[in-house]
C-alpha positions in Angstrom: -189.0 21.2 -22.7 -192.8 21.5 -21.7 -194.3 24.5 -21.7 -195.0 25.5 -18.2 -198.6 26.6 -19.3 -198.9 22.8 -20.0 -197.5 21.5 -16.8 -199.9 19.4 -14.7 -199.3 19.3 -11.0 -201.6 19.3 -8.2 -203.4 22.4 -7.1 -203.6 21.7 -3.6 -201.9 19.5 -1.0 -201.9 18.8 2.7 -199.5 19.0 5.5 -200.2 17.3 9.1 -202.3 20.2 10.1 -202.9 22.7 6.8 -204.8 22.4 3.9 -203.0 24.6 0.9 -204.6 25.5 -2.4 -204.0 28.1 -5.0 -206.5 31.5 -4.3 -209.9 30.8 -5.5 -212.3 33.5 -6.7 -213.9 34.6 -3.4 -211.4 34.4 -1.1 -211.0 38.0 -0.8 -212.9 38.9 2.3 -210.6 36.5 4.3 -207.6 37.6 2.7 -208.4 41.2 3.3 -209.6 40.4 6.9 -206.3 38.8 7.6 -204.3 41.8 6.1 -206.2 44.0 7.9 -205.9 42.8 11.4 -201.9 42.1 10.5 -201.2 45.1 8.8 -198.7 46.5 11.6 -196.9 43.2 11.4 -196.6 42.9 7.8 -196.0 46.7 7.0 -192.4 46.5 7.7 -191.4 43.8 5.5 -194.2 43.5 2.7 -194.8 46.2 -0.1 -198.7 45.2 -0.4 -199.2 45.9 3.2 -198.0 49.5 2.4 -201.4 51.1 1.7 -204.9 50.3 2.7 -206.7 47.9 0.1 -210.2 47.9 -0.3 -212.3 44.7 -0.2 -212.8 44.8 -3.9 -208.8 45.5 -5.0 -208.1 42.4 -2.8 -210.8 40.4 -4.5 -209.4 41.6 -7.8 -206.0 40.8 -6.6 -206.5 37.1 -6.0 -208.4 36.8 -9.4 -205.2 38.1 -10.7 -203.1 35.5 -8.5 -205.6 32.7 -9.6 -205.0 33.5 -13.3 -201.3 33.7 -12.7 -201.4 30.0 -11.2 -203.5 28.9 -13.8 -200.6 30.1 -16.5 -197.8 29.2 -14.4 -196.4 32.7 -14.3 -196.6 32.9 -10.1 -197.8 30.0 -8.2 -199.2 31.9 -4.5 -201.3 29.7 -2.4 -203.2 30.2 0.5 -203.1 28.5 3.8 -205.8 27.1 5.8 -206.1 25.2 9.3 -207.6 21.5 8.8 -209.2 21.3 12.3 -210.9 24.7 11.7 -211.0 25.9 8.4 -209.5 29.1 9.3 -207.2 30.9 6.9 -203.9 31.2 8.4 -201.8 33.2 5.6 -199.9 32.9 2.1 -197.2 31.5 0.8 -196.3 30.5 -2.8 -193.4 29.9 -5.3 -192.7 33.1 -7.3 -189.7 34.5 -9.4 -189.8 31.3 -11.4 -187.3 30.1 -13.5 -189.0 26.8 -15.4 -185.7 26.2 -17.6 -184.0 25.1 -14.2 -186.5 24.3 -12.8 -185.9 27.1 -9.3 -188.6 28.9 -7.4 -188.6 31.5 -4.5 -190.8 30.8 -1.3 -192.3 33.8 -0.2 -194.9 33.8 2.8 -196.7 36.0 5.2 -198.9 35.2 8.1 -202.1 36.3 9.9 -201.2 37.8 13.3 -203.7 35.9 15.1 -202.2 32.5 14.0 -198.2 33.6 15.3 -196.8 31.4 17.4 -198.4 27.9 16.3 -195.6 26.5 14.1 -198.1 26.8 10.9 -196.1 29.1 8.6 -192.6 26.6 9.1 -195.0 23.7 8.6 -196.4 25.4 5.4 -192.7 26.2 3.8 -191.3 22.6 4.8 -195.0 21.6 2.4 -194.5 23.8 -0.1 -190.3 23.0 -0.1 -191.2 19.0 -0.6 -194.0 20.1 -2.9 -191.5 22.1 -5.3 -189.1 19.1 -5.4 -191.2 16.3 -5.9 -194.2 17.8 -7.7 -192.4 20.4 -10.0 -188.9 18.7 -10.1 -187.3 21.9 -8.7 -183.6 22.1 -8.7 -183.7 24.9 -6.4 -185.5 26.4 -3.9 -185.0 29.6 -1.9 -186.0 32.1 0.5 -184.9 35.8 0.6 -186.0 38.2 3.4 -184.4 41.4 4.9 -181.6 40.4 7.0 -183.6 42.2 9.8 -186.4 40.1 9.4 -185.2 37.5 12.0 -188.7 35.4 12.1 -188.1 34.8 8.5 -184.9 33.8 8.7 -185.7 31.6 11.6 -188.2 29.6 9.3 -185.4 29.1 6.6 -183.1 28.1 9.6 -185.1 25.5 11.1 -185.9 23.8 7.9 -182.2 23.6 6.7 -182.2 26.0 4.2 -178.6 27.1 3.8 -177.4 30.9 4.1 -175.7 31.1 0.6 -174.9 34.8 1.5 -176.3 38.1 2.2 -176.5 40.7 -0.8 -175.7 44.6 1.1 -177.4 47.2 0.3 -179.4 45.1 -2.2 -182.9 47.5 -2.2 -184.9 49.7 -0.3 -186.8 48.9 2.8 -190.2 48.4 2.0 -191.4 50.9 4.8 -188.7 53.6 4.3 -185.8 54.6 2.4 -183.3 52.9 4.1 -180.8 50.7 1.9 -181.7 47.2 3.3 -179.5 43.8 3.3 -181.3 40.4 1.7 -180.4 37.1 3.1 -180.4 34.1 0.6 -181.3 31.1 1.6 -181.8 27.8 -0.6 -181.9 24.1 -0.9 -181.0 22.5 -4.1 -181.5 19.2 -5.5 
């Protein structure tokens, strides 16, 4: 089997309205701004939104994500609107198992971009990318069972709800136990 670090595949792709690419050094300012204005919406669901980050911390995180992408350890991607160039949000392929290969899609949206269908389009494009470019056998979306918007994306795109893991982990914003929905598409 080819070592993942040697696996060649595009570092960017386009959908009808979006340009999606690996994180690049210098992206810190746009990502930091998006997180700052979206903090309240993201805080309930995402660990990174639990504390305020400085611009420098965000930039350092992006550089780490860039390196992880090059090493094929984690494939974070940044989403931009093609018509305006505006940063829309982030997605990516995480919890990678190259021996299968299988991936888990994660995503978050700049709250100023809600209601435009961008994340559904991005996740559809990323799912196709995983199957077509990376020979995925399995692509998952996992989310808190109470995250109705995240669940709706997986359902709209035809992912199968394989199960709900009861009391699977702590909610990111409290000490409450949460249930995790596991959606998947398989080849």
